[in-house]
C-alpha positions in Angstrom: 121.2 -4.7 72.3 120.4 -5.1 68.9 123.7 -5.2 66.4 123.5 -3.6 62.7 123.3 -6.4 59.9 127.2 -5.9 59.1 127.8 -6.3 62.5 125.5 -10.0 62.7 127.2 -10.9 59.6 130.9 -10.0 61.0 129.5 -12.5 64.0 128.4 -15.4 61.4 131.5 -15.4 59.8 133.8 -16.3 62.7 131.5 -18.7 63.5 131.9 -20.4 60.0 128.7 -19.6 58.9 128.3 -18.6 55.3 127.3 -15.0 54.5 127.7 -12.6 51.3 130.8 -11.5 50.2 130.7 -7.9 51.0 131.6 -4.7 52.9 130.0 -2.1 55.0 130.3 1.7 53.9 129.4 5.2 54.8 130.1 7.5 51.5 128.6 6.2 47.6 132.4 6.3 46.2 133.2 3.6 48.7 129.7 1.8 47.6 131.2 2.2 44.2 134.5 0.8 45.0 132.7 -2.5 46.7 131.1 -3.6 43.3 134.0 -2.7 41.5 135.9 -5.3 43.7 133.0 -7.8 43.5 133.0 -7.8 40.1 129.1 -8.8 40.1 126.0 -7.6 40.5 124.7 -6.2 44.2 122.9 -5.3 46.7 122.6 -2.4 48.6 121.4 -2.2 52.3 120.4 0.5 54.5 121.5 -0.1 58.1 119.5 0.2 60.7 118.1 -1.3 63.7 114.8 -1.3 62.8 113.0 -3.5 60.5 110.9 -3.9 57.4 113.6 -2.4 55.2 112.8 -3.8 51.8 109.1 -2.7 52.4 110.7 0.8 53.1 112.8 1.4 50.2 115.9 0.4 52.1 117.2 -2.6 49.9 118.5 -1.3 46.3 120.0 -4.0 43.5 122.5 -2.8 41.7 124.1 -4.2 38.3 127.6 -2.7 38.3 129.8 0.2 40.8 127.6 3.2 38.7 124.4 2.0 40.2 125.7 1.2 43.5 127.1 4.3 43.7 123.7 6.1 42.8 122.0 3.7 44.8 124.2 4.2 47.8 123.6 8.1 47.7 120.0 7.4 47.6 120.3 5.4 50.7 123.0 7.3 53.0 120.9 10.2 54.9 117.4 9.3 54.7 115.2 8.2 57.5 114.0 4.6 57.8 111.8 4.2 60.5 112.9 7.5 62.6 116.7 6.3 62.0 119.3 7.6 59.9 121.4 6.0 57.9 125.1 6.5 58.4 125.7 3.1 56.3 125.0 0.6 53.8 126.0 -2.7 53.4 127.2 -3.3 49.9 127.1 -7.4 49.3 127.0 -9.2 46.3 123.7 -10.4 45.1 122.7 -13.6 45.5 121.4 -16.0 42.6 118.3 -17.7 44.9 116.4 -20.8 43.7 114.7 -20.8 47.3 114.4 -19.0 50.6 114.2 -20.4 54.1 113.9 -18.7 57.8 116.1 -19.9 60.3 116.3 -19.1 64.1 117.4 -19.3 67.9 114.9 -18.0 70.5 114.4 -18.3 73.7 110.5 -19.7 74.2 109.7 -18.1 77.9 107.1 -20.1 78.1 108.9 -23.1 78.4 111.5 -21.7 79.2 114.0 -22.8 77.2 116.0 -22.1 73.6 114.1 -23.0 71.0 115.4 -23.7 67.2 112.8 -22.3 64.8 112.6 -23.3 61.0 110.2 -22.5 57.9 110.2 -23.0 54.1 109.2 -19.6 53.5 112.0 -16.9 54.3 111.9 -13.4 53.7 109.1 -13.0 55.6 107.4 -11.8 58.8 107.8 -15.2 60.8 105.3 -14.0 63.7 102.4 -13.0 60.9 102.8 -16.3 59.8 103.5 -18.0 62.7 99.8 -16.5 63.6 98.1 -17.2 60.2 100.0 -20.4 58.5 101.7 -22.2 61.6 101.8 -25.1 60.0 104.5 -23.7 58.0 106.5 -23.0 60.9 108.5 -26.0 62.6 110.0 -25.8 66.4 112.0 -27.6 68.3 112.5 -27.0 72.1 116.1 -27.4 72.8 117.0 -29.4 76.7 120.1 -27.2 77.4 121.8 -30.5 79.1 121.2 -32.5 75.9 122.3 -29.8 73.8 120.6 -29.4 70.2 120.5 -33.2 68.6 121.7 -33.6 64.9 118.6 -35.6 64.3 116.6 -33.2 66.0 117.8 -30.4 63.3 117.5 -33.2 60.3 114.2 -33.3 60.9 113.3 -29.7 61.5 114.7 -29.1 57.6 113.0 -31.9 56.8 109.8 -31.0 57.9 110.2 -27.1 56.7 111.0 -29.0 52.8 114.7 -28.7 52.5 116.4 -30.3 49.5 117.8 -33.8 50.6 121.3 -32.6 48.9 121.3 -29.7 51.0 121.0 -31.0 54.0 124.0 -31.9 55.5 125.1 -28.2 55.3 122.0 -27.2 57.0 122.3 -29.3 59.3 125.5 -27.6 60.3 124.7 -24.1 59.7 122.0 -25.2 62.2 123.8 -26.4 64.9 126.6 -23.8 64.6 123.9 -20.9 65.0 122.7 -22.7 67.9 126.1 -22.7 69.4 126.4 -19.3 68.5 123.6 -18.7 70.4 124.5 -19.9 73.6 128.3 -18.6 73.5 127.3 -14.8 72.5 124.4 -14.9 75.7 122.0 -14.0 72.5 118.4 -13.4 72.9 117.5 -13.8 69.0 119.9 -15.4 66.7 118.1 -15.4 63.2 118.6 -15.6 59.5 115.9 -14.8 57.1 116.1 -15.4 54.7 118.0 -18.6 54.7 119.1 -18.4 50.8 119.4 -21.9 48.9 121.2 -20.8 45.6 121.2 -22.0 42.4 124.4 -23.7 42.7 122.6 -25.5 45.6 124.3 -24.2 48.9 123.2 -22.5 51.9 124.0 -18.7 52.6 122.7 -16.4 55.3 121.1 -13.5 53.3 120.3 -12.0 56.0 121.3 -11.9 60.1 119.9 -10.4 62.6 121.4 -11.0 66.7 120.0 -9.8 69.7 122.5 -9.8 72.7 121.3 -10.1 76.0 121.6 -6.8 78.4 122.5 -8.4 81.1 124.8 -10.4 80.0 126.8 -7.4 78.6 129.6 -7.2 81.0 131.0 -11.3 79.6 130.4 -10.3 76.1 133.1 -7.3 75.2 133.4 -7.2 72.2 129.5 -5.7 71.6 129.8 -2.1 70.7 127.9 0.2 72.2 128.1 3.3 70.1 125.7 6.1 69.7 124.0 4.5 66.8 123.0 1.6 68.5 120.6 3.8 70.7 117.0 5.2 70.1 118.0 8.4 72.3 120.9 10.3 73.3 119.6 9.8 76.4 119.3 6.0 76.3 123.3 6.1 75.1 123.9 8.1 77.9 122.3 5.9 80.3 124.3 2.8 79.1 127.4 4.5 79.8 126.5 4.3 83.5 125.3 0.9 83.5 121.6 2.4 83.5 118.6 0.5 82.4 116.8 3.9 80.4 114.3 3.8 77.9 113.3 7.4 76.9 109.0 7.2 76.5 106.6 9.9 75.1 105.5 11.5 78.1 105.9 14.0 80.7 106.4 12.7 83.9 109.9 11.6 84.7 110.1 8.2 86.5 112.6 6.9 89.2 111.2 3.5 90.9 113.4 0.7 92.4 112.9 -2.2 90.2 112.0 -3.4 87.5 108.4 -4.6 88.6 107.5 -1.4 89.9 108.7 0.8 87.5 106.4 -1.2 85.0 103.4 -0.9 87.7 103.6 2.7 87.9 103.7 2.8 83.7 100.3 1.5 84.1 99.1 3.5 87.1 100.2 6.5 85.2 98.3 5.5 81.6 95.2 4.9 83.9 95.2 8.3 84.8 95.4 9.4 81.2 98.1 10.3 81.1 102.3 9.5 79.6 105.1 8.8 81.5 108.4 10.4 80.1 111.1 7.1 80.6 111.4 3.9 82.1 114.4 3.9 84.3 115.2 1.0 86.9 117.2 2.8 89.6 117.7 1.2 93.3 119.2 4.7 94.8 121.4 3.1 97.3 124.5 3.7 95.3 125.1 7.5 95.0 126.5 7.9 91.7 123.7 5.7 90.3 120.6 7.9 91.4 122.8 11.1 90.4 123.0 9.7 86.6 119.4 8.5 86.7 118.0 11.7 88.1 119.8 13.7 85.9 118.7 11.9 83.0 115.3 12.5 83.6 115.7 16.0 84.6 117.7 16.7 81.5 114.7 15.7 79.8 113.0 18.9 78.7 109.9 17.0 78.4 109.4 16.3 81.9 107.2 18.4 83.7 107.1 16.9 87.4 109.4 13.7 88.7 108.3 10.8 90.6 110.2 8.7 92.3 108.4 5.7 94.0 110.6 3.4 96.3 109.8 0.2 98.2 112.7 -0.5 100.0 113.3 -4.1 101.1 116.4 -5.8 100.6 117.8 -2.5 100.1 116.3 -0.3 102.3 114.4 3.0 102.2 116.3 5.5 104.4 119.6 3.8 102.5 117.9 4.3 98.7 116.5 8.0 100.1 119.4 9.3 101.5 121.7 8.6 97.9 118.8 10.2 96.3 118.2 13.5 98.3 122.2 13.7 98.0 121.6 13.5 94.2 118.8 15.8 94.0 120.4 18.4 96.4 123.3 18.1 94.0 121.9 18.7 90.8 119.7 21.9 92.3 116.5 20.6 90.6 113.7 23.4 89.8 111.3 21.0 88.5 108.3 19.8 90.9 109.2 16.3 93.1 106.7 13.8 93.7 107.3 10.8 96.4 106.2 7.2 97.5 108.4 5.8 100.1 107.9 2.5 101.4 110.1 -0.5 102.9 112.2 -0.8 105.7 113.5 2.0 107.1 110.7 4.2 105.7 110.7 6.3 108.6 114.1 8.0 108.5 113.7 7.9 104.6 110.3 10.2 104.9 112.4 12.3 107.7 115.2 12.6 105.1 113.0 14.0 102.2 111.0 16.6 104.5 113.4 17.8 106.0 116.0 18.0 103.5 114.2 18.8 100.5 111.0 19.7 101.9 109.5 16.6 100.3 106.4 14.6 101.6 106.0 11.4 100.7 102.4 10.3 100.0 101.2 6.9 101.4 100.9 4.7 98.3 101.5 4.6 94.8 98.2 5.5 93.4 97.6 8.3 95.3 101.4 9.8 94.1 100.4 9.0 90.9 97.3 11.1 91.0 99.3 14.0 92.0 102.1 13.4 89.7 99.3 13.4 86.9 97.4 16.6 88.4 101.0 18.6 88.6 101.9 17.7 85.2 98.5 19.0 83.4 99.1 21.9 85.3 102.5 22.4 84.0 101.6 22.5 80.3 
């Protein structure tokens, strides 16, 4: 779950991390009022979840309240990377002497949390790591031992942080790691970490991504419509479903993420596109109902492909839930199914006798059939 910059900075502030003074607003007059309160030049930043705001014109500087109001009026309502700008963050403009990069993320190859530091902030860290890796310094962290002060000190020194700012730098990095752990984050990033002309470090920008699987123990995380790319994704989240809207015409409902991804690949191999990613076991009737309603409610879906492989979750139990849901929904869209696993004979009987759907013998043949039907329906 991605957070907006202003939300990430609110969390940073709770952890004692230095962030600029400011406030999020939703109309130009409020922007002028915030600039008046701050009493100094401000930066007006569009609040969207995608990156690259600066290059797209989503960050404006304003020297007075009138300019802040004009900047907010320009930004509010505009589209940035396909996202509407519904709010802007108005905060004090920093006098920056130098910019650094600081983040904590997970390296899946280790696997372990990794502290990353660079002496070149405000840039695309992935691009820099690929082109000039000597400027990016990393420190894997052993969970049992935690992040050690000397490790942070050495990393910041390698990145070129001045000695006068070193103590604050160690404090900021250590607290960012603590935040990362406590908030179940996938990424906690400060880019840039600004060293001001006064010699202090401030998080000029903030990014925080919370692990979706940990949201049950992070009740503070907002889950509004603005946090999702599509209405269907927002609706799915209300029912605890993992749904991603895609651009194709073949609706997918598969048991397990691995089978879902494999099915996506097979659809692509046939020269077609799936309309969604949806992981659903189907054994729970309500989950099956809501998942099917989401997929079938997408007007771009021409055919539904159900691909199940029941092992721990029995295929007959899965198909019982799916069959009941399909009958209640009364779909008129064609359905293709591949049903295998424990109890598959009973599962196939349920689909054939109650729905008139014959199961394909394997995923490949089911995908080919679904692709053919989708093309005929175009």
